[in-house]
C-alpha positions as CSV (number, residue, x, y, z in Angstrom):
1,X,-210.3,-5.5,11.4
2,X,-207.4,-2.9,11.0
3,X,-204.6,-5.0,8.9
4,X,-202.0,-4.6,5.9
5,X,-202.2,-7.2,3.1
6,X,-198.9,-6.9,0.6
7,X,-199.5,-8.5,-3.0
8,X,-197.7,-8.1,-6.2
9,X,-194.3,-10.0,-5.3
10,X,-192.4,-12.6,-7.7
11,X,-189.6,-13.5,-10.0
12,X,-188.0,-10.6,-12.0
13,X,-184.6,-11.0,-13.9
14,X,-181.9,-8.5,-13.0
15,X,-182.5,-5.1,-14.6
16,X,-186.1,-5.6,-14.4
17,X,-188.9,-3.9,-13.0
18,X,-191.9,-5.3,-10.1
19,X,-194.4,-3.1,-8.6
20,X,-195.9,-4.5,-5.1
21,X,-198.9,-3.2,-3.0
22,X,-199.8,-2.7,0.4
23,X,-204.0,-2.7,0.8
24,X,-205.1,-1.0,4.4
25,X,-208.2,-1.9,5.7
26,X,-210.6,-1.2,8.8
27,X,-208.8,2.2,11.0
28,X,-205.8,2.1,8.8
29,X,-205.3,4.9,6.2
30,X,-202.5,5.2,3.9
31,X,-202.8,8.9,4.9
32,X,-200.7,8.1,7.9
33,X,-197.1,7.7,7.6
34,X,-196.2,4.1,5.9
35,X,-193.5,2.0,5.4
36,X,-191.8,-0.6,3.4
37,X,-189.4,-3.1,4.9
38,X,-187.6,-6.2,3.6
39,X,-186.2,-9.1,5.2
40,X,-183.7,-11.6,3.2
41,X,-183.1,-15.2,4.4
42,X,-180.7,-15.0,7.4
43,X,-180.9,-11.4,7.8
44,X,-182.3,-8.9,10.1
45,X,-185.3,-6.6,8.3
46,X,-184.3,-3.6,7.1
47,X,-186.0,-0.3,5.9
48,X,-186.5,0.5,2.8
49,X,-188.9,3.3,1.9
50,X,-191.1,5.8,4.1
51,X,-193.6,8.5,3.1
52,X,-195.7,10.8,5.2
53,X,-198.2,12.2,2.8
54,X,-199.4,14.7,5.1
55,X,-195.5,16.2,5.5
56,X,-195.1,15.4,2.1
57,X,-191.7,13.7,3.1
58,X,-190.2,10.6,1.7
59,X,-187.3,8.7,2.4
60,X,-185.2,5.6,0.9
61,X,-182.5,3.6,1.8
62,X,-179.3,4.2,0.1
63,X,-179.5,0.6,-1.2
64,X,-182.7,1.5,-3.4
65,X,-182.5,5.2,-4.0
66,X,-182.6,6.2,-7.3
67,X,-184.2,2.7,-8.4
68,X,-187.6,2.2,-6.0
69,X,-190.3,4.6,-5.5
70,X,-193.1,4.7,-2.9
71,X,-196.2,6.2,-3.8
72,X,-200.4,5.8,-2.4
73,X,-203.7,5.7,-3.6
74,X,-205.8,7.3,-1.0
75,X,-209.1,6.2,-2.9
76,X,-208.2,2.9,-2.8
77,X,-206.2,3.3,0.3
78,X,-203.5,1.4,-0.8
79,X,-199.4,2.0,-1.1
80,X,-197.5,0.8,-3.5
81,X,-193.2,0.5,-4.0
82,X,-192.2,0.4,-7.6
83,X,-189.2,-1.3,-8.1
84,X,-187.0,-0.3,-11.1
85,X,-183.7,-1.5,-12.4
86,X,-183.2,-4.4,-9.8
87,X,-181.0,-6.8,-8.4
88,X,-180.4,-10.2,-6.8
89,X,-179.6,-8.3,-3.6
90,X,-183.1,-7.1,-3.9
91,X,-184.3,-10.5,-3.2
92,X,-186.7,-10.7,0.0
93,X,-189.8,-10.6,1.3
94,X,-191.5,-7.2,1.4
95,X,-193.5,-5.8,4.2
96,X,-195.4,-2.8,4.6
97,X,-196.1,-1.2,7.7
98,X,-197.6,1.9,9.5
99,X,-195.6,4.1,11.8
100,X,-197.0,4.0,15.1
101,X,-194.4,5.9,17.1
102,X,-192.0,8.6,17.1
103,X,-189.6,7.9,19.5
104,X,-186.5,7.2,17.2
105,X,-186.1,7.5,13.7
106,X,-188.3,6.3,10.7
107,X,-186.1,3.8,9.6
108,X,-186.3,2.0,12.8
109,X,-188.5,-1.4,12.9
110,X,-189.3,-0.5,16.2
111,X,-191.5,2.5,15.2
112,X,-194.0,0.3,13.2
113,X,-196.9,-1.5,13.5
114,X,-199.6,-3.4,11.9
115,X,-197.3,-5.6,9.7
116,X,-198.6,-7.5,6.8
117,X,-197.6,-11.0,6.0
118,X,-195.4,-10.0,3.5
119,X,-194.6,-10.7,-0.2
120,X,-191.9,-12.5,-2.0
121,X,-189.8,-10.6,-4.5
122,X,-187.1,-13.0,-6.0
123,X,-184.5,-11.2,-8.6
124,X,-183.0,-14.0,-10.4
125,X,-181.9,-14.7,-14.3
């Protein structure tokens, strides 16, 4: 079965760090273009980070640039999002997904499929 499973969420203090993981299975390989998104209560799902290992390109939302890093482990077929210097505004459910369309921009939710179930990240003192 083709799916993604996120893990690693939890509670972290402001200024702290956390790494969330996204394990792919079935016919999904992290050598595909992958994205991380997040959704806070009452808000729309928003783009966080993107990586295409084939092209070598990575992109980040302005709100996380310089603090978050997307990476992948092909042997484990897993994508990671390392989050440093976290802020309360980073509190959200974090999702990973595979880019399945190239009709718009890399940050568009509609470009992605095979969404995981998400992992809750809470930044609070």
